[in-house]
N, C-alpha and C positions, 0 to 999 in steps of 0.2 A: 193663316189664311189658306183656304182650300183653292187649289188651282182651277181655273176655268178652262174647259176644253175648247180647242179651236172649232170643233164641230158645233158646239153650242153657240158660239159667237156667230158662226156662219148661218145657223138656223134663225137666230134672232135678227140678223141683218136682212134676211130674206122675207121677213113678215110683211104683210100688207101695211103700207105707210100709215094709214089712219089708225089702224089697230096699234101700231108701234108708238105713234105719238100719244094716243090715249093712255097706254100703259106707262110710257115714260113720264107723262104728267102725273100719274098716280104715284109712281116712285118718288118723283120730285116732291110732291106734297107730303109724303111720309117722312121726309128727311129735312125739308127746308120750308121757310116761309115763301109761298109761291108769288108773293107780291114784292119780294125783296131782290134787289140786283146790286152786286158789288161793282162799283165804279173804279176803274183803274186807269192810270196814266203811265205811258211808256216814253222815256226820254233817251235819245241817243247821246251818251256822254263821250263817246269817241267814235267818229264816223269814218268809214271807208278804209281802204288799204289792207283789208283782211287777206291773209295768205291762203285761205281755204278756197275750194272750188265748188261750193254749193251752187247748183245749177239755177237756182231761183233768186240768188241774192245779188242785188246791185252793189253791195259793199265789197265784193270780191275784187281784189286788185287786178286780177287777170282779165276782167271783163271791162269793155269800154261802154259805160252806161251814162257818162256825163256827170257822175257824182263827184263832188269835190271832197277830197280827203281833209279831215279836220282833226286837230290834236285833242287830247283829253281835256275836257272842260275843267274850269276851276271850281272849287267847292262852293263859293258864293253864287256862281251861275246856276248850279244845280239846285241849291236851296231856294233861290228865287223862283225857279220853275216849279219846285215842289210846293211852295207856298201858293202859287197861282192855281195849281191843280187842286189843292185842298180847298181853296176858296170856291172853286167851281164844283165841288162835291165829291172829288175822288178821295178814297180812303186807302188805296194801295198805290204806291209810287214805285215803278220799276225802272232801273237804270241799265241800259244795254251798251256794251262796248264791243266794237268789231275786232275782237281778239280771237285767235285760235285757242289760246289757253292763257290763264293768268300767270304772269311773271312776277315773282317777288321783287319788291323795290319801291321806288318813290311813287310810281303810277298806282300800284295796288294800295299803298298806304293812303294815297289821296282818295281812292274809292272807299276805303274804310272810314275816312273822315266824312265823306258824303253820307254814308250809311248812318253814322252816328247823328249827323245833323237832321236827316230826314226822319229818323226815329224820334228825335226830340220834338218834331212838329206834330207828333201823334199819328203819323201815317204808318201803315204796314210797309216795310222796306223789302223790295224784291230786286234781285240782280240777275243779269244774264251776261256773263263775261267769258263764255267758252268753258273749256275744261278746267277743273280744279282738283287738287289733291286733298287728302284728308286734313292736313294742317291748314291749308288755305281755307277750307270750308269751316274749320273751327274758328279761325280768325274772323271770318264773315259773321258767324253766329255771335261771337263775342261783341262785334261792332253793332249788333242789333238787326242783322238781316233776318227777316221773317220767312221769306220764300226765295227759292232759287229756280230760275227757269232754264231748262235744258231739254229741248224737244228731241224726240226720236225722229220726227219728220215723216217717216213712212215705214213700210214693213221692212223687215230684214232682207227679204228677197229683192225688193225694188231699190234698196238703199244705194247699192253701188252704181246704179244708173243716175243718181242724183249727186252723190258726194264720193270722192275717192281719197281725200286728204285726211279723213278721220274715220275710224271704223265704228260700226254699230256698238261693239263692245266698249270702245272708248267712251261712248255716250252713257252706256249703262254703268261704267265704272264711276263716272262723275256723279250720276244720280245716287249711287251707293254711298259715295263720300259725303254728299250733301245730307242724305237721310241719316247717316251715322252721326253727323255733327248736330243733329236735332233741328235742322232747317226743313221747313215744309217744301216738298217737291212740287214744282210746277212743270208739267210735262205733257205735251200734246203732239200735234202734227199738222201737216199741210195736205189738203186734198186738191185735186186738179192738176197734178204734176205728170200726167200721162200714166198714172198707175191704173191697175185693174181693180175691179170690185174686190177681188181676193186680196189685193194689197191693202185696201182699206180695212178689210176684216182682220188681216194680219196685224196691222197697226193697233187696232182696238184691242185685239187679243193680247198683244205685248203690253200695252198700257194697263190693262185690267190685271195682269199677272205680276206687275211690279209689286214689290213688298218693301215698304208699305205702298198702297195705291197712291197716286198723286193727289195732293190736296187741291190742286188746280189743273184743269185740262183745257188748254187753249185749242180751239178748232179753227184753223186758218184755211181760207180759200186762197189759192195761188193768185197773186197779183203779177201778171206777166210784165216784165220790164225789158225794154229794148236794150239789146247788147248782151243779155244773158242767154244761155242755151234754151231756156224755156219761154223765150219771148213770144213765140207763136202758138203757145198752148191755148186751146179754146177755153172760154169761161166755164166754170163748173155749173151744172144744173142746180138751181137753188133748192130743189126738193131732195137731191142727193146730199146736199149740205145739211138739210134738216134731218134726213135719215141718220147721218153720221152722229149728229148731236143727240138724237133720241137714243141710239144704241149706247153712246157713251154714258148718258144719264142712267140708263137701266143697269149697265155693268158696273158703274162707279157711283153708287147712289149718294155718297157723302161728299163727293168732290164738288168744287165750284167749276161748272162747265162754262168756259169763256168764249164768247164770240170775239174773234180776233181779226187778223188781216183779211181783207177782201170784202168787208161789209159795204164799201162804197158801191159795189156792183150787185149787191143782194137787195131785191125789192123790199120795201118796208113791210109788205104783207108777209113775205117769207120770214123776215126777222121776227114778226109777231108770233108766227107758228113756232119758230125756234125757242122763244121764251116759253110757250106752252109746252114744248117738248122737253123742257128741263134746263135750258140755258139760264144761268143766274149770275153772270158776270160779263162785263164788256170792257174793252179798251176804249176810252173816250179821249177827245182831243183831236186836233186836226192832222196829226201825223203819228205813225207807228214806225219809229226809227227813221226810215227814209221814204215810206210809202204813205199815200193819202189815207185819211180815216175820217169818218163823220165827226163834225165838231161838237163841242159841248152843247150848243143850242139845239142842234138836230136831235141829239140823244135825249136832252131834257124834254123836248116836244114829243118824241116817240114814247118815252116812259110815261109821260103825263097822259097820252092817248090810251095807253094800255093799263093805266092805274097802278103802275109800278113805282117803287121808291128805292132810294139808296140804302145800302147796308153799312152798319157801323164797322169801324176798324176793330181788329182783334176780337171779333165776335166768337171765333172758334175757341178762344181761350177761356170764355166765360160760359159757353153753352153746355148743358148737360148732353151726354151722348145720345144720339138718336136711338129709338127703340129698336131692338133686334127684330128682324122680319124674315120674309121668305128668302129663297135662294138668290133672287135678283135684287133684294133690298126692300121689297114691299112688306108692309106690316101684315098683310093678309096671307102672304106666302103663295107663290105660284101665279099671282094675278097677271103677271106679264107674259106667261106662257113659256118662260125659259127656266123651268123648275130645276134644271141641273146646273145653272150658272150660279157662281158663288159671289156673295157680296163681300165688301171689305170687312 
């Protein structure tokens, strides 16, 4: 994979928004069914008490957010939730634990049993458990884990203003262990954390140059939570959210670009534009770990209005590779105006 220059990402991000959305839509249609949306459900399997100091997170033990700490769920509780998610149309089920890193032992063994059970339901299994090493990643793969989420959150330059208990390179090392184990990488970030435009560009540049590029790219808008250091951050401009999604689609043409946290505060009209700009995956269900999310009925109504439908599980394993295209991923080559940006 040819590296993408930071200057090229910067130039792409600065393009007029409507031109950017148009070109992102063209890239999207070159690589994906534009009417298809992957429906995902995220369940917190171990809530609160995390030793990290992520400035946005209500699960950090050091912040007083009113969140009740909960123990690791039992396998049958998780499988019941997965079955409900499947019945509501989800095809990917993600399990999140408020751990800094995975510790070998009974807790991890239970998570592996959860993964096997969710896999048996025919769902794509995703986990987000903090840092993992190579052997732990291999065990997750053997248990049927399809994707592992580990976000970079922001640019390397802004990172220390958000998190001090885990380094940027710690995150990159986990992503490398996951990819080497043959698990799909799910990696994105959060906008609206007081970062500059240059920080958003830096995050997109870092994601684009991961090798391999992420299979899934969650774009989160900060949900300010009382008691956290970012509680008073203003809401992100919905059009800046759309811009970030469009750039992600052009730079990572084969990825599933996911609308994640913060959708409760994004107008329905802006969400529609985001789908046009290349978003093709959403978290659905009334909660994302501990923050509110549009429920299944809202999402069904929205998708029906837009003429969109759900995506089958494990589709990437049966599809033919997308046709090779221009530098940004378009089949025509150069149509997006970023002729020097490299596709996956």
